[in-house]
N, C-alpha and C positions, 0 to 999 in steps of 0.2 A: 608283636612285631617290631617295634621299636628297638625292643632291649635286645632283640638277638642278629642285629647287623653289623657286618663284619665287613673284614677283608674277602675278596672274592679275587681268586685269579683264573679266566678264561683261555680256553685253544681248542679251536676247532672241534667237533664231533669226529670221531673217527668210524673207520680207519681211512687215511688218506688215501688214494690211490694214484698213485705218478709212475711215469715212466723212465726207462734207465736212461741216462745221457741227459735230462734235461733239467733245469736250473728249481727248486720247489724253495717255495716259502712258505712258511709255518707261521701264520702270527698268533700272538701271547698277547693279552689286556689285565689290567689287574683296576678294580674299583673298591669305593667303601674303605679309603685306607685314612692313616692321620700320617702326619708328617710331612716333609716337603713333597710339592707337586710333584717333581722328577723321580720316579722310583728306578730302580736297579735291577737287574735280571740274571736269571741264572740258566742254563740249560745242560740237561743229560741226557745221555740213550742210555740204549739197552735191549739187549736178544737176549732173552729167557733168563739173564746174569743180572748181578750187580751193575748201578747204574753207571757208567763214566761221564765224567765232565766234559763237556765240548768247551764252551764259550761262556763269560760272563760280562757287564756289562760296566762293572764295578774294579773288576778282579782281576789283571793282566796276566796274572799266577793261575789263574781258577783253570785251565785247560791241561786238559788229561797228555802225556807224551806221547799216543799214539796218535792224537789231533794235533799237535804242534805245527807238523807241516802244510796241512791241510789248512787252517788257522791263517798262517806267518804268509800262503800263498794266496790266501782271499779266496781258498774257495768253499772256507764254511766260514758267515760274518752275521753279525745282528746289525740290523739295518731301525732308526728306532725313526720311528712313524707319528710318537707323538710322546710326553712328558710320560704316560702309564700304558704307552704300549710300543712293543718293539716286533719284528719280526727274523725268524731263524731264516736265513738265507743258505741254498747247499746248492752249489754249481755242480753238474755231473754226477748228478745224482747215481749209483752203482746197487746191485743187490746186497750188497752186504751195509747197504743202509737203512736195511729194511729194519722197522724194531719200533719200539715205544720209545716217545721224548718228553721229558720231564722238563717243563718250565717254572721255575720257581722264583719268587721273589722275599730278599729278605725283608724283615720286620723294620716298621717305622713304629710302631702304633704303642700307642701308652697302656694296652690292654692285648691280650691273645683271643684273634677272635678270628673267627673267620676260619678258609683256607688259604694258603700262601704258595700253592703249586696243586700244576695239573697235569695229566700226560694225556699224548695223544696215539695212537697207533700209526703210523707207517708204511704203507707195502708200495712194492717198487714190481712193475711191471716190465715186460720184455718189450720192444718198439716193434709193435705190429702194420704199420700205418706204413704203405707208402702210394707215391704222388708220382704220376707221369703222364707226357702230354698223349697226342695220339698218334696209336702205333710205337710208342717209346722213343720216338724221335725227338732232336732237339724245336727249338722255337725256328717256328720258318716266316719268310717274308710274305703278305698278303699286298700286290698295287691293283686296287679298286677304283672306280668312279661313282663320281657324286649320284647316291640314289638307288646303289648296288646292294643288296646281300651278303653276307657271309656267315661263315658257321663255324664254332671252332671247339673241339672236345679237350677234355682229358679227363683219367683215369686215377680213380682214389676207391682203396681197399685196407683194412685193416683187420689184423689177425688176432687179435689178442685177445686175452684169458679172457677178461673182464668184459659184460657185457654195456659196450657204451656206442657213440654214437656220433655221425660224422658232420659236419657243418662245412658247406662247399662254398664259396664266395668267389667270382668274378668280378676282378678288376682292369682297370686302364692306368697307365700310368701316365699323370700329367703335370708338369715341370717335373721336379724331383720328387713327387709324392705320388703316393698309387690311391687312387680313388675308387670306391668301392662302384659297381656296376648294378648287378643283382645277385643273390644270395638265397642257397636253401638250408635253414636251419636245421639245426641240431632236433628241434621239436618238429620237425618236415614243413614250417612254414615256410612261402618266399617272399623275400624282401626287398626289392626295387631300392637301389643308394641315393643320394641326395641330386636332386634333380633327375631323374631316370624315372620316377612316378610316372607322368603322364607317357609315356613311350612305352610304359610297361602296362599300363593298361587297355592303351590301342594297340597291344599285339607286336608292337615294333623288335621288343627286346623280350625274349622268351628264354627261359632254363630248362632242359627235356632232361630226364634219366632214361639213360638205354644199356644195354645189355653190357654183360662185363664189367659191368661199375663201370659204367661213362657217365659225364656230367654236358651236355653239352648247352653253347649256346650263340643263339640265333637272332642276327640284328638285322632288320630289314629299313630301307630307305638311309642309307648309310650318310651321315654327313662330314663335312670337315673336320665336328669334334671329336669323331669315333675313330679318328687317324692317332696313333702311338702304339704303345708294347702293351700286349695283353699277359696276364696270368692267372694262375688257378690257385686260391688259396683253400686249404683244409686244414682245419681243425678236428681234434677227437675230445667227445666231453664222455664225463661218468655223471651219474648221477650220487651225490655225496647220500651220506647216513643221516642229516639231517634232511632229506629232501629235495635239493639245491644242484644244482649244475654247474659242474667244475670243468672247466678246460683243461687240460693234463698236457697234450702236446699242440705244435701247429707246426705245418709243411706246406709249400709252395713249390711251383715252377712254372717256369716262362713260355706262355702255346705260341705267340708269331709275335711279328714286327707290321701293323696292319697301317698302308697309307691312303687318305683319299685326295684324288685329282680330281680338282673343283671345278664348278661348271660354270664359267663367267659371258657373260651380257653386257656384250659393249657397242655403242653406236660408231662409226668408222669415223667422221668426224667431228669437229669440237664444234665450237662456238660459230655459227653462221649469220649474214648478213647478206639479204636480198632488198633487193628493189622490187615494189609494187609492181603487181602484175605479173611476175615473172614465176618460175618454177621454184618449191622448195623439195629438195631430194635426197633422203635419210635413209641412211642402212643399219642395219641391226645384225652382227656378226654377234654368234656363239660359239664361244670355247669350249670345245671338249676332247677327250680322246676315248669315246666310247668308238669299240669298232663295230657294234653288232649292231642291230636293225633297232631305229629307234626314227620316232617321230617329236617335232616341233613343234607347239605354241605359242605364238606371237601374237601381243596384243601391242598396240601403242597408245599413248597416253600422251595430253596435253594439258597444261598448268598455266597459270598467272605468277607463280611463286614455285621456287626450288625446293621450297619447304614440304612441299602439299603431297598429301599423303595421296595411295590410291582411290579413296574413297574419296576424296576432296577433284581429284583431276577428273579431266573430261576425257570418256575414251572415242579415238578417232575410228579408228580403223582395229579386227583383228582376225586372227586366220586358224583358226583350229587343228587338230592332228591329224586331221583329212584332207586339211589346205582346202578347205571352203570358207571364204572373203567375205566378211558382213558388207552391204550393197552401199556404196556413197558416190553421189557424182562428181565430187572435184577430185578424194582424195582416191587413190590408190594402191593396191600393195600387193607384190609380187615375190615368189619365188626366185630370188638371182643362182643361187646356190645349196649345196647342200647342209652348209650350217650361215648362210648370209639373207637377209627377209628387207627387201629396197618399198620405204615409204616416198609417194611422189603425190605433192600438193600443188595445183596446179591453178593458176591465177590467183595467187597470194592476195592478200589483203593487210591492213596496217593493225587489223585486230587478229591476225595471226603470229603475230610476234610475244614471245611467252618461252616457254621447257617445254622442249620434246622429249619421251623417253618408253621405251619397249621392255615389257615382261615377255620373257620367254618361260618356256614349261616343258620338257623332256619327259615322251613318253614314251614306254617299253610293251613292246608286246607281252601276254602271259600265256602260257599252254591250252589254257580252253580258249585262247583265239581273242580275248578282251584285250582291250587297253590298260594300261598303269601307270600313272604319272609318280615319277621319281622326283624330279628336282625342279623345282620353281624360282627363277633371279631377274631381279627386275635393273637396268643400265641405270648411270648416274645420268641428270638432266643433261641435255644439251642448250643452252641458249639460242636463238631463234630469235634477228633482230630485221624487221620489215621497213625499208626507207621508204617512207611515201613519196608521191610525185610529187612535188610542190608545184604552183604557178605561177608564174612571174609577175608582177604587177606593181606599180605604185600607186599613191594616194593624197589626194590635193585637197586641202580647206583654203576656203573662202567665205569673207562675211558679205553675201548679199543685201544687205540692211544691216546698219548699225545706229546703235543709239549716240544721241544727243542732250536730249534731260533724262531724268528720270519717268517710267511709265511709258518710256518709248518701246516699239518692238524690236525685237534682235532675229534677224534669221543667219544659219551656215548651213554652208551644204560644202559636202562631203562626195568627191570624186574620185573613179576609180581610171587610174589612167593606165597606160604602154601596156594592156594585159598580152601574154603571150603563155605559149604552152597549156594555155587550156580546153578541158578536154568539157563531152557534153555533161559529164556527173559534175559540174564544180559547181557549187551554186556561192555568191557571197552577202555575209550579212554588216552590221556596223553595231560597235561600242559607243558611245558617246562620255568624255571625261571633263569634269572642271577641276582646275589648281587655281585654288587663293594664291594672288602676288602680294608678297609683304616687301616690305622695304629691306635692303642690302641683300644679304647670299642665304638666309635660311629656307632650305629647303623642306616646303610642305607637300606631302602625301597626297595625291589625285581623289577625285571622288566620284565614283560610277552615278552616270544621269541616270542611263537607261541603256538594255545593249537590246539585240536581236536572236533569236536562235536562228537552225537552221531552215523553220518554219514561217521566219519572220514574225514570231509572236515579238510583239511588246514587251519586257522584263523593267521595271521599274527600280533602278536604287533607289538605296537611303536618303540621299537628297532629293530634297525637289517631289518625292511620292504623292505629296498631298495637291502638290501644284498641274502634275503631271494628270491626273485624276480628276480636277477641277475641271483640264481644257488650258490651262496657263500656259505651259509646257507642250506643245506640240511635237512628236516625228514622223515622218513622213518618207516615202521612197517615191521622188518622184520618177527614177527612170531604174531601167537596168542597173545603170554602173552610177547613178546619185541618190544620195539618200541627205535629207536635210530634218535640223532640226530647228524652232522656231520660238523663240519666248514673247509671247500677247504684250507681257506689260513689264520691260525690264526693271531691277529696282537697283538700287547702290548695294545688294547683297549679292546681285551675279556679274559685280565688275571683277577681272581675274582670267586665265586662259582657258582654255578653250582646245583639244580635239578629239581627233576620232582613231578609232582605230576600226578597219578592215578584215573580215575574219574571212577563209577561205574554205568551204566543206567540202568534204570528197563522199559521195556515196558506195557504200562499200555493196557486195553480194546480197547480203539478205534488206537491203533496199533502207541499211540507217543511216544516216549526214554521220561524219565524223569531223571535229574542226583540223586541217591539214597543215595553215599558216595564218600569222597575226602580221599584217603591218599597217603601223600608227602613222596620223600626218605630222607634220610641222605644229606647233600652237598659235592659234590666233587670239590675240587680246582685245577683251570689250574693256571699254576705258572713256569716260566724260567726264571734265572737268565738276565739282559740283564746288558751292559756296556753302558757310553755312546758315541756316535758316535763324531768322530774328524776328522773335513778336514783342510787341508794346504794347501795355493794358495801363489806362488813365481813368480813375475814379473820380466823378465831379460830383457835388451835395449843390443841389439843384434850390434847397431852402434852408440858408443858413442859422436859424433863430426859428424853434418852434419847440413844443411843448407837452407834456403825456396829455396824450387822446388825438392830435393833430396826427396827419399824417406825413411821412418820411420818403423821401425821393431822392434817387442816384441815379446816375446815369455812368455807363460802362465805355471807352473810346476806346478802338483796336485798331493797329497797324501794323503791318508783318512784312517782309524783306527776304527775296528767292524762295518764296511758295508760289506755287502755281495754281491758281485758281482754285484759294484757301479759302472753305468754312469753319466757322465757327461754332465751339461750343461750349457755354459760360453757368459757371457756377456759384451763387452767393453765400458766403461762410461769413460766421460771427463770432468774436473773438470775446464771447461774456467774460465778467470778472470771476476771480476761482472762489467768491462767497456765494454764487450760485450752485445749488446744491443738484439743479436737476442736471448738470452739465460740469460733473468736477475735471473732465479731459478741459474745460476752455476756448474748445473749437467745436461751433454746431454749422451741420450742414444742412442751410436753409430751405433754397431752390433750386435748380438747375434747366437749363435748356439747349437742347443737342443741337447736333451740326443739321436736323432735320428740321431744326424747332417746335418738337416736342416736349414740351412742359413738364415738369415732375416735382411733387414737394418729396426733399430728401428726410432730415430730421425735425419737421416743423410738425407737434405734437401738440400744439395745442386745438381741440377740436372747438372751442366758443370761437376758434375767429382761423376757422378753413379758408376762406376766402378774404382773410387780412392778409395776404402777401400774393405779388403780380412780378414774373417776370417777363420785358414783350421785344421782340428787337424791332427797333425803331430803323433802321439803316444795314445794312448789307456788315458794314466795322461797327454799330452803334447799339448796346443795350439799355434797357431802365427799367429799374427794379422800384416799386412801391411795398411799402409796408403802411395798413390803415389800421387808425387810432392805435397810434405806440401806448407801451406801458412802460411803465418805471423799469420793469424784469427787461426788455429789450434793450435797455444800455449796454453799449460795448463796442470794437470795432467792426468794420463789414468793409468785402474786401471782393472784389470779383476774379476769380480763378476762369481762366480764359488755354482752349486747346484750339491749337490750331489742324484742320485738318485738310489732306491733300487728294484727289481722286485717285483711289488706286484701280487693280484691275477687275476687271468683272462686272463692274458698277459699286464697288466695294469704295469705301473712305478706309485711307491710312494715318495715323497719327502722325502730323509730322512735329509740334515744338509744343509746348507750353508755360505760359505766362501768367503773372500774379500783378495784381494793382495795387496801387500806394490803398492804404487803410482809412475810411469815412470815419467817423467816432461820433457815437450819441450817448449824450449825456443829458442827464437830465440836473436842476436843481430846482431841489427840494426844501421846505420849512416844515413838512408834516411832522407828524408822532414817529415816536421811535419807541419800536415795542421790546418786551421783555416775555422771556416764557419760564412759569420754574414747575414744578410737581410736587404734589405735598399728600400726605397721607399720615390719620392718624395712628393710624395701629398699621406698619409693616410688619410686622411679625403677628400672623395667625396662624389657627388650625384648623387641620383639614375639615374640609367642608362649611366653616364662615363665609362672608362676601369679603371679601376684600373690597375698599375704595379708594381710591386716587383720583386728586383731583390735577386740572392741568388750567394755572390760574395764569391770566394776560395783565402784562401789566402798560402803562403806557409812559412816556415823558413827553415832554416838549406841547404843542400847541393840543389842547384838546378839542375831540372827538366828540360828534352825537350818536348814540349807540347808531342810530339806524342809517349812518355815514359807514360803519364798522362791522365787517365780515371775516367773517375767518374759515379756513378747510384746516381740521384738527384731524392726525392721523397719529394712532396709538401702538409702538413698536415694543417688543418685549428680547432681550439678550439673553439663552438661556448659559448663561454661566459667572462666574464671581469676577474673571479680568476682563471683560467684554472683549473677548479675543473670536468671537463668532460672530458668524454673521445675524445680522437682526429682523424679526419674523415680524412680519405685519400683522397687530390683532386686527383690529378697525378703524376705520374711518369715518369723519360726518364733513360732508362738504357745506360751503357755505350758505347753499339753498334748503340744509337740514336733513339730506338723504344720507343715512345711514349703511356703510359697507362692512359687510366681519368675515374676516377669514376662514378658511376651512382648518375643523380644530378635530384632530386625535382623539382627547379624552369625552371624560364627562361632565366636565365644568361647563361655565355656562359668562359671557360675558354680556354687556349692554355699557353704551354710550351716549351719554344726556349731555344739553346745556342747562347750567340750573343757575344762569345769570348770563347778561350779556358778556363776560368774558370771565368766564369758570365753567371748566367741561368735566365732568366726572366721568369715570371709567370705574365699571365695577364689575366684579369676578365673581359669579356664583358657582359655592361648591366647591371651593380650593383642593384641587389634587394637590401633591405633592413637585407632579411636573408645571406647575404655573409659578415656579418660585424663577427669580434672574432679576435682570434689573431693567425697570420700565421707565419711556421715556418718550415722549408725544411730540409732532413735530407740526408747527404752526402758520399757517400761508394765509396773512391778514391781506383784505381787500380792502381800497380807499374810496370813496366816492369823490371825485374833485368838484369843482364847485360848477364843470360845464355837464355834472348828473354823467361820465366818464366814471366805469369801475375800473381801477389801478389795482395789480397783485402786484405786492410789495415781495420783499426775498422770504425765502424759508428761515424760520426761525426752529434751533434745537432747545429743545428744556435738557439739563444734567440730569442722570439717571436718578433713579432711587430703587435700593434693593428690596423687594420681596421673597420675607423667608418664610415656609409655609411646616408647621411643625405638627406630631402627630397627636392628639389626647388621649394622653392613657387611659382614662375611664371612663369615658368615649367609646375606648378601642375596646374595653374589657366586659361592660354594663352589662350589654346585652348576651354575650356569653355563659358569663356565669351565671345571668339570671336564668338562663335556658337550663343551666347544668345542673344549679341546685334543683329544678321544678323535675327535672329527669330525677334525679337520685331519689327525690320524695316519693313518686310516683312509682318507681321498680319498689322503691324497698315495702312502701302499702300494701303494692300485688303480690309480692313476696310472704309478707306478713297473712295474707290473706289467703293463699295458697296453702303454705303451712295449717291455718285453724283447720279449713278445710280438708286437709288432708287425714288432720290428725282424729278428725271426729266421724269423719262417714268411711275412709278407705283403710283403716289401721287398728280399727277397733276388733277386741275382740270377747267373746265372753266367757267368763271362769267356770268352772266346775267344780264348784266346792265339795269337798265326803263331807257327808255327815258324819257326825261323833256323837257317838255312846254316851252320854249323859249317866256317870254313873257319882255314887256319895262318898264323900271321901272318909275313910274309915279315922275313928278320933283314935288319935295316941294311944289310950287306954287297950284299946282293942288290940292293937297291933303288939 
């Protein structure tokens, strides 16, 4: 089929039926052509004779003489719709134009293929369509009220010789354009216009056919949008030869102009301001020109916001179209005249402030005696402000008790005076505020201490909430016109300005209380002069000279100023040399005694000397510290850290000031030996599963000691890295009494620690694994027995690490797998041979029957 492609010229399938006097457009298109994209077209006409040239897109001299005038006037022209399509347009077609029309395209192809022209038959029929209004009258004017119903009629008939169908559409003029309302299509279907679908489904808009070819439009519940000019648009359709519908002509006639009088609902008064306990009077007016019988349904609403919808608003009162009013005690609704309805609210309250609006609906009677609602409107909201009756009174604040010193009580009285214009429905409550006073003119916002609501329930503020709950701050009502604030123990943070605010509360109709007025008092300043606390601590060493093993004793004497009945807490601290690895920070908290004389050991961790330190109170301002059986490791600077406490509220103690004493030094001058520690291993590189031996060797310099006068605590550590950048892990330890302690291990290897000589300790790692690698070192704590028989602890000594490397033994690792593999392969091979022999011997044996041959002698060659 691809080789048969060529130019194709197409025109509609004929005959084309058209009405005389109308405009005809005959399309022609070309496809599957070569050459330029824009193609040219020639049109010719024939009435059972030769074709006469009409018009061309590329040759201005193509037109025949008999068509030159019509082409020149534009009655016949070509209208290009695309590069490959044009339309032949004939205005005011006449019976003489009936015939065959041929569309031709000049060839631009490389080869001649396909068709280059196409013909279509055009049939011109007479105009048999007539459209008119009701009783053939011109358009009329209708004046209706909103909610009314109306009907419009038009007549449409055709006497066309062909079988044609009519399409009737009712339209309304919206602005300068016509909008479809409802149509009866040429296929007999009803089609509502845009925006009229819901009204068509509800039956408010209908199109009915009647006798004498009339089409009636019925509109119910007319609204203001239904006002305007109405026309009846009728088009005539015929089914073409290809089965499609074609519109052949269209006519319209204006039927009527409808005006809709809008019904408005208005509240007669604008924004209203009334005084509490007065009456509120509002009137709802309905504006309508309806003269017939109707009844109004009125509903009054209240809302706090003008933007609230009816669903959000509160229904106050309603009157239905039978003049039945809903029940209410303080609100009444009355019918003033035909179109006015009055709302009266008696004894208004502050809560009645807001927005009022009314909703009105018009009901008309039907023929069956029932009532039908034709229109509903809502008025604009009216703002109503109810001014409260405020009582007139003054507030006076005075300090009945003022503090002279810290922790003294403070009491303030807030009194209501000059009360006027108060009723039985008024009660008072108080709110207390505090404002810090700063130097200069800097403004500090006030802080709420506490407030009372209308029921005199106390509501604590954020400031001092805990003190109020603990009873340190007390709020009370002494009398009907006096409220008090009492601070049991006044602190320096309480100094500042205080003022009270008296609130008046009014009782409403629903027995609720609403705040109507606030009056603040003048501020009262609470202040007393203070002096800074001073604290002096002096440490004294009672024994200037002593040696290791003796008792160290010092006293701390404390003196203070400007502190009321102080008590002291004491902490003894020691600043050790930085060579002491047990305390790398340098300062140790040893023992403390608080203000209630309770002693507590702080960071004292020597279990052998739990009772070796004592701190006691000698006098009210003197404390004594003793350390029994001092050791060389106790060397350092000792101080007393003293805190002065003053009595606070509720029997609590308040910290006043801290002080630090002068240092007392403990220094031992010894000529004992100097210990050195080193780690050694004959094989730092081992294989997995072997035993690693590590020796911790201790050497001495200086004065020699007997082995019985020396003892050592030895601990082994490992760092699992090459660069010592991780935390050390304790492996095992051996104290000077010979007790071994091992840490918990995750692997399968084991460790042991033993003393092989007075100055040598051996660590063994049995069955080494790959995770046993790393830097290993020992830490030694020497203990030396003095001449008095007391054991003295020397500073810890750390050895230089040695790196232990664990390798894998490839031969041993693969020895057993290879032996097992060879054995299994040999066993499987022998088993296979045995199975093959048995199969060939017993399972696959065949007995062969040999054919017996006759034994014959060979003949001799001579006989042959």
